[in-house]
Jmol script that loads the backbone (N, CA, C; Angstrom):
load data "model"
ATOM      1  N   MET A   1      20.383 -54.462 -22.407  1.00  0.00           N
ATOM      2  CA  MET A   1      19.235 -53.928 -23.094  1.00  0.00           C
ATOM      3  C   MET A   1      19.576 -53.781 -24.570  1.00  0.00           C
ATOM      4  N   SER A   2      18.765 -54.310 -25.424  1.00  0.00           N
ATOM      5  CA  SER A   2      18.993 -54.274 -26.861  1.00  0.00           C
ATOM      6  C   SER A   2      18.237 -53.112 -27.494  1.00  0.00           C
ATOM      7  N   ILE A   3      18.844 -52.580 -28.543  1.00  0.00           N
ATOM      8  CA  ILE A   3      18.211 -51.490 -29.281  1.00  0.00           C
ATOM      9  C   ILE A   3      17.472 -52.097 -30.457  1.00  0.00           C
ATOM     10  N   THR A   4      16.171 -51.876 -30.525  1.00  0.00           N
ATOM     11  CA  THR A   4      15.386 -52.381 -31.645  1.00  0.00           C
ATOM     12  C   THR A   4      14.602 -51.245 -32.275  1.00  0.00           C
ATOM     13  N   LYS A   5      14.243 -51.422 -33.546  1.00  0.00           N
ATOM     14  CA  LYS A   5      13.440 -50.447 -34.292  1.00  0.00           C
ATOM     15  C   LYS A   5      14.083 -49.062 -34.299  1.00  0.00           C
ATOM     16  N   ILE A   6      15.386 -49.027 -34.481  1.00  0.00           N
ATOM     17  CA  ILE A   6      16.117 -47.765 -34.529  1.00  0.00           C
ATOM     18  C   ILE A   6      16.910 -47.735 -35.829  1.00  0.00           C
ATOM     19  N   ASN A   7      17.063 -46.564 -36.390  1.00  0.00           N
ATOM     20  CA  ASN A   7      17.767 -46.360 -37.632  1.00  0.00           C
ATOM     21  C   ASN A   7      19.185 -46.954 -37.563  1.00  0.00           C
ATOM     22  N   LEU A   8      19.648 -47.514 -38.673  1.00  0.00           N
ATOM     23  CA  LEU A   8      20.971 -48.126 -38.699  1.00  0.00           C
ATOM     24  C   LEU A   8      22.078 -47.112 -38.455  1.00  0.00           C
ATOM     25  N   SER A   9      21.893 -45.877 -38.862  1.00  0.00           N
ATOM     26  CA  SER A   9      22.941 -44.875 -38.618  1.00  0.00           C
ATOM     27  C   SER A   9      23.095 -44.599 -37.123  1.00  0.00           C
ATOM     28  N   ILE A  10      22.006 -44.676 -36.389  1.00  0.00           N
ATOM     29  CA  ILE A  10      22.081 -44.495 -34.935  1.00  0.00           C
ATOM     30  C   ILE A  10      22.784 -45.695 -34.305  1.00  0.00           C
ATOM     31  N   LYS A  11      22.472 -46.893 -34.801  1.00  0.00           N
ATOM     32  CA  LYS A  11      23.152 -48.085 -34.291  1.00  0.00           C
ATOM     33  C   LYS A  11      24.645 -48.010 -34.563  1.00  0.00           C
ATOM     34  N   GLN A  12      25.016 -47.469 -35.735  1.00  0.00           N
ATOM     35  CA  GLN A  12      26.429 -47.335 -36.072  1.00  0.00           C
ATOM     36  C   GLN A  12      27.118 -46.355 -35.127  1.00  0.00           C
ATOM     37  N   SER A  13      26.478 -45.248 -34.825  1.00  0.00           N
ATOM     38  CA  SER A  13      27.088 -44.274 -33.918  1.00  0.00           C
ATOM     39  C   SER A  13      27.204 -44.840 -32.505  1.00  0.00           C
ATOM     40  N   VAL A  14      26.224 -45.634 -32.083  1.00  0.00           N
ATOM     41  CA  VAL A  14      26.299 -46.292 -30.773  1.00  0.00           C
ATOM     42  C   VAL A  14      27.459 -47.284 -30.763  1.00  0.00           C
ATOM     43  N   LEU A  15      27.612 -48.036 -31.842  1.00  0.00           N
ATOM     44  CA  LEU A  15      28.712 -48.998 -31.950  1.00  0.00           C
ATOM     45  C   LEU A  15      30.059 -48.290 -31.835  1.00  0.00           C
ATOM     46  N   LEU A  16      30.237 -47.203 -32.574  1.00  0.00           N
ATOM     47  CA  LEU A  16      31.506 -46.486 -32.552  1.00  0.00           C
ATOM     48  C   LEU A  16      31.783 -45.868 -31.185  1.00  0.00           C
ATOM     49  N   ARG A  17      30.744 -45.360 -30.533  1.00  0.00           N
ATOM     50  CA  ARG A  17      30.925 -44.780 -29.205  1.00  0.00           C
ATOM     51  C   ARG A  17      31.350 -45.840 -28.196  1.00  0.00           C
ATOM     52  N   LEU A  18      30.728 -47.019 -28.267  1.00  0.00           N
ATOM     53  CA  LEU A  18      31.074 -48.091 -27.334  1.00  0.00           C
ATOM     54  C   LEU A  18      32.504 -48.581 -27.557  1.00  0.00           C
ATOM     55  N   ILE A  19      32.902 -48.704 -28.822  1.00  0.00           N
ATOM     56  CA  ILE A  19      34.269 -49.138 -29.107  1.00  0.00           C
ATOM     57  C   ILE A  19      35.268 -48.082 -28.638  1.00  0.00           C
ATOM     58  N   LYS A  20      34.931 -46.822 -28.833  1.00  0.00           N
ATOM     59  CA  LYS A  20      35.805 -45.736 -28.382  1.00  0.00           C
ATOM     60  C   LYS A  20      35.973 -45.762 -26.867  1.00  0.00           C
ATOM     61  N   ASN A  21      34.934 -46.201 -26.159  1.00  0.00           N
ATOM     62  CA  ASN A  21      34.982 -46.267 -24.695  1.00  0.00           C
ATOM     63  C   ASN A  21      35.610 -47.549 -24.172  1.00  0.00           C
ATOM     64  N   GLY A  22      36.165 -48.375 -25.069  1.00  0.00           N
ATOM     65  CA  GLY A  22      36.920 -49.537 -24.628  1.00  0.00           C
ATOM     66  C   GLY A  22      36.191 -50.862 -24.677  1.00  0.00           C
ATOM     67  N   GLU A  23      34.992 -50.914 -25.211  1.00  0.00           N
ATOM     68  CA  GLU A  23      34.267 -52.187 -25.328  1.00  0.00           C
ATOM     69  C   GLU A  23      34.913 -53.035 -26.433  1.00  0.00           C
ATOM     70  N   SER A  24      34.828 -54.328 -26.300  1.00  0.00           N
ATOM     71  CA  SER A  24      35.290 -55.206 -27.370  1.00  0.00           C
ATOM     72  C   SER A  24      34.279 -55.172 -28.516  1.00  0.00           C
ATOM     73  N   LEU A  25      34.704 -55.632 -29.674  1.00  0.00           N
ATOM     74  CA  LEU A  25      33.819 -55.614 -30.843  1.00  0.00           C
ATOM     75  C   LEU A  25      32.579 -56.465 -30.603  1.00  0.00           C
ATOM     76  N   GLU A  26      32.757 -57.613 -29.980  1.00  0.00           N
ATOM     77  CA  GLU A  26      31.622 -58.498 -29.726  1.00  0.00           C
ATOM     78  C   GLU A  26      30.619 -57.860 -28.778  1.00  0.00           C
ATOM     79  N   ASP A  27      31.107 -57.272 -27.693  1.00  0.00           N
ATOM     80  CA  ASP A  27      30.210 -56.647 -26.725  1.00  0.00           C
ATOM     81  C   ASP A  27      29.523 -55.418 -27.309  1.00  0.00           C
ATOM     82  N   ALA A  28      30.298 -54.596 -28.021  1.00  0.00           N
ATOM     83  CA  ALA A  28      29.738 -53.375 -28.588  1.00  0.00           C
ATOM     84  C   ALA A  28      28.686 -53.683 -29.649  1.00  0.00           C
ATOM     85  N   SER A  29      28.946 -54.671 -30.503  1.00  0.00           N
ATOM     86  CA  SER A  29      27.969 -54.994 -31.543  1.00  0.00           C
ATOM     87  C   SER A  29      26.700 -55.574 -30.935  1.00  0.00           C
ATOM     88  N   SER A  30      26.847 -56.356 -29.885  1.00  0.00           N
ATOM     89  CA  SER A  30      25.675 -56.905 -29.212  1.00  0.00           C
ATOM     90  C   SER A  30      24.849 -55.801 -28.562  1.00  0.00           C
ATOM     91  N   LYS A  31      25.502 -54.877 -27.886  1.00  0.00           N
ATOM     92  CA  LYS A  31      24.786 -53.785 -27.223  1.00  0.00           C
ATOM     93  C   LYS A  31      24.148 -52.830 -28.225  1.00  0.00           C
ATOM     94  N   ALA A  32      24.784 -52.670 -29.402  1.00  0.00           N
ATOM     95  CA  ALA A  32      24.230 -51.780 -30.423  1.00  0.00           C
ATOM     96  C   ALA A  32      23.136 -52.458 -31.235  1.00  0.00           C
ATOM     97  N   GLY A  33      22.948 -53.752 -31.062  1.00  0.00           N
ATOM     98  CA  GLY A  33      21.899 -54.462 -31.786  1.00  0.00           C
ATOM     99  C   GLY A  33      22.299 -54.846 -33.193  1.00  0.00           C
ATOM    100  N   LEU A  34      23.591 -55.053 -33.419  1.00  0.00           N
ATOM    101  CA  LEU A  34      24.098 -55.420 -34.736  1.00  0.00           C
ATOM    102  C   LEU A  34      24.786 -56.772 -34.665  1.00  0.00           C
ATOM    103  N   CYS A  35      24.790 -57.495 -35.782  1.00  0.00           N
ATOM    104  CA  CYS A  35      25.575 -58.726 -35.827  1.00  0.00           C
ATOM    105  C   CYS A  35      27.048 -58.342 -36.007  1.00  0.00           C
ATOM    106  N   ILE A  36      27.944 -59.239 -35.664  1.00  0.00           N
ATOM    107  CA  ILE A  36      29.369 -58.933 -35.689  1.00  0.00           C
ATOM    108  C   ILE A  36      29.844 -58.647 -37.115  1.00  0.00           C
ATOM    109  N   ASN A  37      29.337 -59.385 -38.094  1.00  0.00           N
ATOM    110  CA  ASN A  37      29.768 -59.148 -39.482  1.00  0.00           C
ATOM    111  C   ASN A  37      29.374 -57.760 -39.959  1.00  0.00           C
ATOM    112  N   LEU A  38      28.186 -57.306 -39.613  1.00  0.00           N
ATOM    113  CA  LEU A  38      27.753 -55.967 -39.990  1.00  0.00           C
ATOM    114  C   LEU A  38      28.596 -54.915 -39.275  1.00  0.00           C
ATOM    115  N   ALA A  39      28.922 -55.163 -38.026  1.00  0.00           N
ATOM    116  CA  ALA A  39      29.763 -54.236 -37.275  1.00  0.00           C
ATOM    117  C   ALA A  39      31.150 -54.142 -37.894  1.00  0.00           C
ATOM    118  N   LYS A  40      31.690 -55.262 -38.339  1.00  0.00           N
ATOM    119  CA  LYS A  40      33.006 -55.246 -38.996  1.00  0.00           C
ATOM    120  C   LYS A  40      32.948 -54.457 -40.298  1.00  0.00           C
ATOM    121  N   ASN A  41      31.845 -54.569 -41.037  1.00  0.00           N
ATOM    122  CA  ASN A  41      31.702 -53.806 -42.278  1.00  0.00           C
ATOM    123  C   ASN A  41      31.675 -52.310 -42.006  1.00  0.00           C
ATOM    124  N   TYR A  42      31.059 -51.885 -40.900  1.00  0.00           N
ATOM    125  CA  TYR A  42      31.035 -50.476 -40.554  1.00  0.00           C
ATOM    126  C   TYR A  42      32.433 -49.951 -40.245  1.00  0.00           C
ATOM    127  N   LEU A  43      33.279 -50.815 -39.699  1.00  0.00           N
ATOM    128  CA  LEU A  43      34.609 -50.377 -39.290  1.00  0.00           C
ATOM    129  C   LEU A  43      35.614 -50.367 -40.433  1.00  0.00           C
ATOM    130  N   LYS A  44      35.286 -51.012 -41.551  1.00  0.00           N
ATOM    131  CA  LYS A  44      36.185 -51.004 -42.702  1.00  0.00           C
ATOM    132  C   LYS A  44      36.134 -49.641 -43.382  1.00  0.00           C
ATOM    133  N   PRO A  45      37.300 -49.123 -43.796  1.00  0.00           N
ATOM    134  CA  PRO A  45      37.273 -47.851 -44.528  1.00  0.00           C
ATOM    135  C   PRO A  45      36.610 -48.029 -45.888  1.00  0.00           C
ATOM    136  N   LYS A  46      35.836 -47.052 -46.283  1.00  0.00           N
ATOM    137  CA  LYS A  46      35.134 -47.118 -47.568  1.00  0.00           C
ATOM    138  C   LYS A  46      36.112 -47.004 -48.731  1.00  0.00           C
ATOM    139  N   ASN A  47      37.125 -46.162 -48.585  1.00  0.00           N
ATOM    140  CA  ASN A  47      38.139 -45.989 -49.610  1.00  0.00           C
ATOM    141  C   ASN A  47      39.495 -46.294 -48.971  1.00  0.00           C
ATOM    142  N   PRO A  48      40.089 -47.444 -49.286  1.00  0.00           N
ATOM    143  CA  PRO A  48      41.344 -47.811 -48.628  1.00  0.00           C
ATOM    144  C   PRO A  48      42.506 -46.881 -48.968  1.00  0.00           C
ATOM    145  N   PHE A  49      42.383 -46.058 -50.022  1.00  0.00           N
ATOM    146  CA  PHE A  49      43.453 -45.158 -50.415  1.00  0.00           C
ATOM    147  C   PHE A  49      43.263 -43.743 -49.881  1.00  0.00           C
ATOM    148  N   ALA A  50      42.198 -43.531 -49.114  1.00  0.00           N
ATOM    149  CA  ALA A  50      41.930 -42.205 -48.561  1.00  0.00           C
ATOM    150  C   ALA A  50      42.920 -41.899 -47.446  1.00  0.00           C
ATOM    151  N   ILE A  51      43.268 -40.641 -47.314  1.00  0.00           N
ATOM    152  CA  ILE A  51      44.162 -40.191 -46.246  1.00  0.00           C
ATOM    153  C   ILE A  51      43.302 -39.557 -45.167  1.00  0.00           C
ATOM    154  N   TYR A  52      43.403 -40.084 -43.952  1.00  0.00           N
ATOM    155  CA  TYR A  52      42.599 -39.573 -42.844  1.00  0.00           C
ATOM    156  C   TYR A  52      43.439 -38.759 -41.900  1.00  0.00           C
TER     157      TYR A  52
END
end "model"
wireframe off; spacefill off
backbone 0.3
color backbone group
């Protein structure tokens, strides 16, 4: 089931939850309704010098 007409921030949280639960990037991005390139951009740190 694909998610359509939903805010991108909700799609991002769905993507992160699916990856946390062990889904692969391809499966999680497909289930969240995002293309793989957009999903990869969400996973990149915004500031590479930040300490988490």
